VOBA-1610 file (N, C-alpha, C; in pm, whole numbers, padded with zeros to 5 digits, always signed):
BEGIN
Met+00940-00838+00250Met+00739-00867+00156Met+00647-00799+00212Leu+00558-00761+00115Leu+00496-00679+00060Leu+00368-00678+00182Phe+00283-00743+00280Phe+00253-00772+00357Phe+00229-00804+00459Lys+00391-00728+00562Lys+00425-00786+00634Lys+00355-00725+00737Asn+00327-00776+00906Asn+00237-00672+01023Asn+00376-00623+01098Leu+00375-00450+01066Leu+00502-00426+01180Leu+00457-00486+01304Lys+00338-00477+01384Lys+00426-00497+01519Lys+00482-00641+01566Ser+00383-00761+01481Ser+00488-00920+01521Ser+00604-00892+01378Gly+00563-00842+01256Gly+00728-00861+01198Gly+00656-00997+01118Glu+00556-01042+01168Glu+00485-01166+01100Glu+00397-01205+00981Ile+00428-01291+00883Ile+00332-01275+00732Ile+00238-01381+00833Thr+00102-01334+00836Thr+00014-01426+00935Thr-00060-01502+00769Glu-00102-01576+00794Glu-00210-01647+00661Glu-00326-01596+00673Glu-00349-01487+00785Glu-00455-01422+00751Glu-00456-01289+00725Thr-00361-01251+00748Thr-00314-01106+00674Thr-00269-01157+00504Leu-00288-01240+00512Leu-00196-01342+00361Leu-00306-01367+00274Glu-00384-01367+00323Glu-00544-01412+00309Glu-00656-01256+00292Met-00623-01168+00388Met-00703-01071+00367Met-00654-00974+00248Phe-00493-00959+00228Phe-00467-00868+00122Phe-00466-00970+00016Ile-00475-01101-00043Ile-00482-01114-00141Ile-00634-01096-00235Lys-00732-01084-00047Lys-00886-01087-00124Lys-00924-00945-00169Ser-00819-00886-00096Ser-00910-00700-00095Ser-00793-00671-00246Ala-00690-00720-00253Ala-00597-00699-00365Ala-00692-00745-00485Asn-00757-00853-00475Asn-00828-00887-00613Asn-00675-00964-00693Ile-00594-01022-00638Ile-00516-01051-00682Ile-00564-01207-00747Glu-00540-01266-00899Glu-00572-01401-00930Glu-00474-01485-00844Pro-00499-01627-00856Pro-00440-01675-00798Pro-00295-01722-00890Ser-00303-01716-01061Ser-00131-01760-01043Ser-00031-01585-01035Glu-00127-01511-00988Glu-00020-01349-00939Glu+00000-01353-00809Arg-00050-01458-00732Arg-00001-01470-00549Arg+00118-01437-00538Phe+00222-01423-00633Phe+00339-01476-00533Phe+00405-01455-00672His+00356-01318-00724His+00455-01216-00849His+00426-01079-00861Phe+00402-01062-00705Phe+00411-00899-00796Phe+00522-00811-00677Glu+00605-00783-00785Glu+00708-00721-00732Glu+00679-00611-00775Ile+00696-00519-00687Ile+00685-00327-00714Ile+00794-00225-00730Glu+00798-00228-00846Glu+00963-00111-00857Glu+00923+00027-00823Asp+01004+00095-00766Asp+01101+00210-00722Asp+01018+00192-00607Cys+00955+00132-00550Cys+00882+00152-00404Cys+00906+00045-00268Ser+00895+00097-00148Ser+00906+00014-00019Ser+00820-00076-00043Pro+00837-00240-00009Pro+00715-00276+00045Pro+00606-00204+00119Ala+00495-00256+00082Ala+00378-00173+00186Ala+00350-00243+00280His+00352-00160+00420His+00341-00240+00487His+00218-00235+00640Phe+00067-00271+00620Phe-00028-00356+00657Phe-00054-00312+00771Asn-00141-00262+00821Asn-00234-00184+00975Asn-00082-00024+00959Lys-00034+00005+00848Lys+00025+00151+00916Lys-00077+00251+00785Asp-00034+00384+00854Asp-00148+00507+00731Asp+00010+00606+00757Ile-00059+00703+00644Ile+00041+00848+00716Ile-00074+00907+00720Ser-00043+00979+00847Ser-00146+01125+00860Ser-00141+01208+00777Gly-00226+01217+00706Gly-00291+01327+00619Gly-00228+01322+00514Lys-00166+01447+00479Lys-00092+01461+00373Lys-00133+01471+00244Asn-00252+01384+00185Asn-00354+01405+00057Asn-00327+01473-00020Ile-00224+01433-00128Ile-00248+01543-00281Ile-00424+01510-00318Lys-00420+01283-00334Lys-00553+01319-00397Lys-00574+01151-00427His-00681+01088-00423His-00690+00940-00408His-00759+00883-00581Ile-00751+00755-00547Ile-00775+00695-00708Ile-00844+00585-00671Lys-00924+00482-00726Lys-00938+00425-00736Lys-00824+00297-00767Gly-00818+00220-00758Gly-00725+00096-00793Gly-00687+00003-00690Ser-00602-00083-00729Ser-00537-00160-00664Ser-00451-00154-00605Leu-00381-00205-00477Leu-00269-00194-00414Leu-00145-00148-00507His-00135-00263-00596His-00020-00236-00708His-00026-00127-00832Asp-00159-00079-00825Asp-00098+00024-00866Asp-00069+00173-00828Cys-00065+00148-00708Cys-00052+00261-00565Cys+00083+00310-00619Cys+00159+00274-00634Cys+00340+00292-00653Cys+00347+00380-00826Gly+00257+00307-00923Gly+00243+00296-01023Gly+00179+00469-01050Phe+00066+00508-00961Phe+00027+00602-00980Phe+00110+00748-00924Cys+00205+00673-00751Cys+00267+00780-00680Cys+00361+00818-00835Lys+00379+00751-00836Lys+00578+00780-00951Lys+00496+00889-01102Val+00383+00905-01106Val+00362+00951-01228Val+00283+01105-01166Thr+00247+01123-01020Thr+00205+01248-00927Thr+00326+01316-00874Pro+00294+01452-00976Pro+00380+01510-00899Pro+00391+01560-00701Lys+00462+01541-00620Lys+00525+01554-00515Lys+00457+01487-00431Cys+00463+01368-00510Cys+00419+01213-00473Cys+00506+01218-00408Lys+00516+01131-00317Lys+00632+01058-00176Lys+00585+00904-00165Ala+00488+00889-00150Ala+00429+00777-00037Ala+00282+00738-00125Tyr+00215+00606-00041Tyr+00068+00609-00076Tyr+00015+00478+00015Ser-00126+00530+00030Ser-00185+00464+00134Ser-00278+00386+00023Trp-00351+00283+00079Trp-00408+00173+00028Trp-00500+00129+00118Asn-00645+00100+00086Asn-00761+00029+00178Asn-00855-00048+00095Asp-00961-00083+00123Asp-01033-00172-00017Asp-01222-00151+00003Met-01171+00027+00038Met-01354+00113+00020Met-01348+00134-00145Asp-01463+00065-00155Asp-01554+00101-00233Asp-01414+00035-00397Gly-01379-00127-00282Gly-01362-00199-00410Gly-01162-00152-00433Gly-01118-00043-00338Gly-00959-00005-00308Gly-00925+00098-00412Ile-00889+00166-00296Ile-00844+00334-00336Ile-00735+00375-00269Cys-00634+00399-00362Cys-00502+00478-00341Cys-00477+00579-00322Trp-00461+00636-00202Trp-00459+00781-00142Trp-00316+00813-00138Leu-00296+00926-00212Leu-00135+00964-00281Leu-00048+01070-00133Lys+00025+01042-00146Lys+00084+01113-00021Lys+00156+01198-00054Ser+00173+01396+00029Ser+00294+01462-00010Ser+00400+01435+00067Asp+00425+01329+00182Asp+00514+01303+00296Asp+00510+01199+00357Val+00680+01133+00393Val+00636+00995+00453Val+00600+01017+00588Gly+00533+01066+00670Gly+00529+01102+00797Gly+00399+01182+00770Pro+00375+01150+00951Pro+00384+01096+01010Pro+00314+00956+00961Val+00389+00847+01076Val+00312+00706+01001Val+00194+00681+01169Ile+00137+00666+01124Ile+00043+00561+01279Ile-00016+00485+01203Asn-00102+00423+01363Asn-00153+00264+01273Asn-00321+00320+01292Lys-00349+00198+01182Lys-00457+00217+01101Lys-00497+00114+01091Asn-00617-00037+01144Asn-00688-00144+01068Asn-00704-00147+00899Asp-00599-00218+00887Asp-00667-00268+00752Asp-00630-00163+00627Val-00498-00111+00667Val-00501-00019+00534Val-00352-00022+00520Phe-00227-00027+00382Phe-00105-00084+00355Phe-00056+00037+00338Val+00077+00101+00416Val+00148+00210+00270Val+00304+00193+00260Gly+00321+00270+00154Gly+00438+00179+00048Gly+00469+00367+00089Val+00642+00378+00047Val+00739+00461-00016Val+00758+00482-00189Leu+00779+00606-00156Leu+00796+00579-00326Leu+01012+00641-00311Asp+01036+00531-00350Asp+01168+00542-00375Asp+01248+00595-00453Lys+01321+00718-00439Lys+01304+00792-00556Lys+01427+00808-00586Gly+01524+00719-00487Gly+01658+00680-00444Gly+01754+00551-00625
//
């Protein structure tokens, strides 16, 4: 699942509603957002530093941005300014960070 809380391993209604609101997902799209070539995004996690660049966009956009950005291996997303993708040059170290989603580009 895209919005799994890594600490508890469960998806709560609160987490789901926060994700839907932050990612601006329309009701008809709520359960149809597969992200090809990326791992599921994990909630309340981030990759410390390693920023290549940041781009305004939805969580769903981040994987695509990463795929076309040289040296991008992962991304994080938060709802700052309507949604920002932070493209990362490495997959770690992973840290706990409230209200941030992190995903990894699957090159294999």
